[in-house]
C-alpha positions in Angstrom: -35.7 -55.7 -34.6 -37.0 -53.2 -37.2 -39.4 -51.7 -34.7 -36.5 -50.7 -32.4 -34.7 -48.7 -35.1 -36.9 -45.6 -35.0 -36.6 -45.5 -31.2 -32.8 -45.7 -31.4 -32.8 -43.0 -34.1 -34.9 -40.7 -32.0 -32.6 -41.3 -29.0 -29.5 -40.6 -31.0 -31.0 -37.3 -32.4 -31.9 -36.3 -28.9 -28.4 -36.8 -27.6 -26.8 -34.9 -30.5 -29.3 -32.1 -30.1 -28.6 -31.7 -26.4 -24.8 -31.7 -27.0 -25.2 -29.1 -29.7 -27.3 -26.9 -27.4 -24.8 -27.2 -24.6 -22.0 -26.2 -26.9 -23.9 -23.2 -28.2 -24.7 -22.1 -24.6 -21.1 -22.4 -23.5 -19.9 -20.4 -26.5 -22.5 -17.7 -25.8 -21.5 -17.5 -22.2 -17.8 -17.3 -23.1 -18.5 -14.5 -25.6 -20.6 -12.6 -23.0 -17.7 -12.7 -20.4 -14.6 -11.5 -22.1 -11.3 -11.2 -20.1 -11.3 -7.8 -18.5 -8.5 -5.4 -19.4 -5.8 -5.4 -16.7 -2.6 -3.7 -15.6 0.4 -5.7 -14.5 3.1 -3.9 -12.4 6.4 -5.1 -11.1 8.2 -3.2 -8.4 11.3 -3.6 -6.2 12.4 -1.7 -3.2 14.7 -1.9 -0.2 15.5 -0.5 3.2 18.8 0.1 4.8 18.9 -0.4 8.6 21.7 -0.1 11.1 22.4 -3.4 12.9 21.6 -3.5 16.6 23.1 -6.9 17.4 26.7 -8.2 17.1 28.3 -11.6 17.7 32.0 -11.6 18.4 33.8 -14.9 17.8 37.2 -16.0 19.2 39.3 -19.0 19.9 41.7 -20.2 22.6 44.1 -23.0 22.1 47.0 -24.9 23.8 49.6 -27.3 22.3 51.5 -30.2 23.7 55.2 -30.3 23.0 56.1 -31.5 19.5 57.6 -34.9 19.4 58.7 -37.3 16.7 56.0 -38.9 14.6 57.3 -42.3 15.9 56.4 -41.3 19.5 53.1 -41.0 21.2 52.0 -37.8 23.0 52.6 -38.1 26.7 49.3 -38.3 28.7 50.6 -35.9 31.3 51.5 -33.3 28.7 48.0 -33.7 27.3 46.4 -33.3 30.7 48.6 -30.2 31.4 47.6 -28.6 28.1 43.9 -29.1 28.9 44.2 -27.7 32.4 45.9 -24.6 31.0 43.2 -24.2 28.4 40.4 -24.5 30.9 42.0 -22.0 33.2 42.3 -19.5 30.3 38.7 -20.1 29.3 37.6 -19.4 32.9 39.6 -16.1 32.9 38.1 -15.1 29.6 34.6 -15.5 30.9 35.5 -13.5 34.0 36.9 -10.7 31.7 33.6 -10.7 29.8 31.5 -10.4 32.9 33.8 -7.7 34.2 32.8 -5.4 31.3 29.1 -6.1 31.8 28.4 -9.0 29.6 25.8 -11.4 31.0 26.7 -15.0 31.4 23.9 -16.1 29.1 25.4 -14.0 26.3 28.7 -15.9 26.4 28.8 -19.2 24.5 31.7 -21.5 25.2 32.0 -24.2 22.5 33.1 -27.8 23.1 36.7 -28.8 23.3 38.3 -29.8 20.0 41.4 -32.0 20.0 43.4 -32.8 16.8 46.9 -33.6 15.8 49.2 -31.2 14.0 52.3 -31.7 11.9 55.0 -29.1 12.5 58.5 -28.6 11.0 61.3 -29.8 13.3 65.0 -28.8 13.4 67.3 -29.8 10.5 69.6 -32.8 11.1 73.2 -33.1 10.2 72.4 -33.9 6.6 70.3 -30.7 6.3 67.0 -32.5 6.1 64.1 -31.2 8.2 62.2 -33.6 10.4 58.5 -33.6 10.7 57.2 -33.5 14.3 53.8 -34.1 15.8 51.9 -32.3 18.5 48.3 -32.2 19.8 46.2 -29.0 19.6 43.4 -28.4 22.1 41.1 -25.7 21.2 37.9 -24.0 22.4 35.8 -21.6 20.5 33.9 -18.7 22.2 31.2 -16.3 21.0 29.8 -13.2 22.7 26.4 -11.8 21.7 26.0 -8.1 22.1 22.7 -6.3 22.0 24.5 -3.0 22.5 27.0 -2.5 19.7 28.6 0.4 21.5 30.2 -2.3 23.7 32.1 -3.9 20.8 35.3 -2.0 21.3 35.4 -2.7 25.0 34.7 -6.4 24.5 37.3 -6.6 21.8 39.9 -5.1 24.1 38.9 -7.4 27.0 39.3 -10.5 24.8 42.8 -9.4 23.7 43.7 -8.7 27.3 42.4 -12.1 28.3 44.8 -13.7 25.8 42.6 -15.0 23.0 44.7 -16.7 20.3 42.5 -15.6 17.4 39.6 -13.1 17.1 37.8 -14.6 14.1 35.3 -11.8 13.3 32.1 -10.0 14.1 28.7 -10.9 12.7 26.2 -8.0 12.6 22.5 -8.7 12.7 19.1 -7.4 13.8 17.2 -8.2 16.9 13.9 -7.8 15.2 14.2 -9.1 11.7 10.5 -9.2 11.1 10.0 -5.5 11.5 12.7 -4.7 9.0 11.5 -7.3 6.4 7.9 -6.1 6.7 9.1 -2.5 6.0 10.9 -3.6 2.9 7.9 -5.5 1.6 5.5 -2.6 2.4 7.8 -0.2 0.5 7.7 -2.5 -2.5 3.9 -2.7 -2.5 3.6 1.1 -2.1 5.9 1.5 -5.1 3.8 -0.9 -7.1 0.7 1.1 -6.3 2.4 4.4 -7.2 3.5 3.0 -10.6 0.1 1.6 -11.3 -1.7 5.0 -10.4 0.8 6.8 -12.6 0.3 4.5 -15.6 -3.5 4.5 -15.2 -3.9 8.2 -14.9 -1.5 8.8 -17.9 -3.6 6.5 -20.1 -6.9 7.9 -18.9 -8.2 4.8 -17.1 -8.8 3.9 -13.5 -7.6 1.0 -11.4 -10.2 -1.6 -10.4 -9.7 -4.5 -8.1 -6.5 -6.3 -7.4 -6.5 -9.6 -9.2 -3.1 -11.1 -8.2 -0.2 -10.4 -5.9 3.0 -12.3 -5.7 6.5 -11.8 -4.3 9.3 -11.9 -6.8 11.9 -11.5 -4.1 11.3 -12.4 -0.5 12.6 -9.7 1.8 15.4 -11.6 3.4 19.0 -10.7 4.1 22.2 -12.3 5.4 23.9 -11.1 8.5 27.1 -9.3 7.7 30.3 -11.0 8.7 33.4 -8.8 9.2 36.8 -10.2 9.6 38.7 -9.0 12.7 41.8 -11.1 13.4 43.8 -10.5 16.5 46.9 -12.7 16.6 50.2 -12.2 18.3 51.5 -9.2 16.2 48.2 -7.4 16.3 47.5 -7.7 20.0 46.7 -4.4 21.7 46.2 -2.5 18.5 42.9 -1.2 19.8 41.5 -0.8 16.2 38.1 -2.0 17.3 37.5 1.2 19.2 36.9 3.0 15.9 35.0 0.1 14.3 31.8 1.0 12.4 29.2 -1.7 11.4 27.7 0.2 8.5 24.2 -0.7 7.4 22.3 -3.8 6.3 20.3 -3.7 3.1 17.0 -5.7 2.8 15.5 -6.0 -0.7 12.0 -7.0 -1.6 10.1 -7.3 -4.9 6.4 -7.8 -5.9 4.2 -8.4 -8.9 0.7 -6.9 -8.7 -2.2 -7.1 -11.2 -5.2 -4.8 -11.3 -8.3 -4.8 -13.5 -8.9 -1.5 -15.4 -12.0 0.7 -15.5 -12.4 3.2 -18.3 -14.0 4.0 -21.7 -13.3 0.5 -23.0 -14.2 -1.4 -19.8 -18.0 -0.6 -19.5 -20.0 -3.3 -17.8 -17.0 -5.6 -17.6 -15.7 -7.3 -14.4 -13.7 -4.8 -12.3 -16.3 -2.0 -12.5 -17.4 -1.0 -9.0 -20.9 -2.2 -8.2 -23.4 0.6 -8.5 -21.0 3.0 -10.3 -22.6 4.7 -13.3 -21.3 3.8 -16.8 -18.6 6.2 -18.2 
């Protein structure tokens, strides 16, 4: 038992010595590799582009006669309303094709059917009855890649008898090109700011250490309300409609190492470049 004690002591001393040497080596290595000086820049930029795509939305509807809430809608009246609606829908599509819109650019939505409560005539006691009718509705949208056709299509829809013109959504055919431009401008602005700051402080930029987006260059299509109901039919106001511009914002954070009088021999110095 006693003969094993010196051996255990030597083993323990060896382990402690190795750990101490490793700790000293790590401390020395850490001291020899200080964090290089760096420059952190945040930049934001944007581009404004004219939309080259528009989607015009409208609706057609027909009603069955209003009846007492105690009665059921006559099936013949319902069929008649649907036939009238389908005929008007067909005429609307023909009107769009007549002004040069391709069939694939015309989207006819599904038929929607739902009940509506309407105010009826007053009875002898002066009370107003509530009546029920059925509304059949179909939405339509027309996609234009030539915005100059907007006024012509607007007028054609009104002439075809749309009940409501809901609005116009302006967009871009090539979103990627516009968002790339916004991001490029943000990066160029970051580089300009970094060059200005470095030259003013008497240092030079080294390698880029980190790049991140602070704001992705995205945008929402612009929706403009354009209602065309009974009292506005034939106004022709869309002939003078202007879409304006779409703004796309982008933001970046960029970090560079610095090279200068206080950065000799530190990471970020170009290999082979003489010390300053």
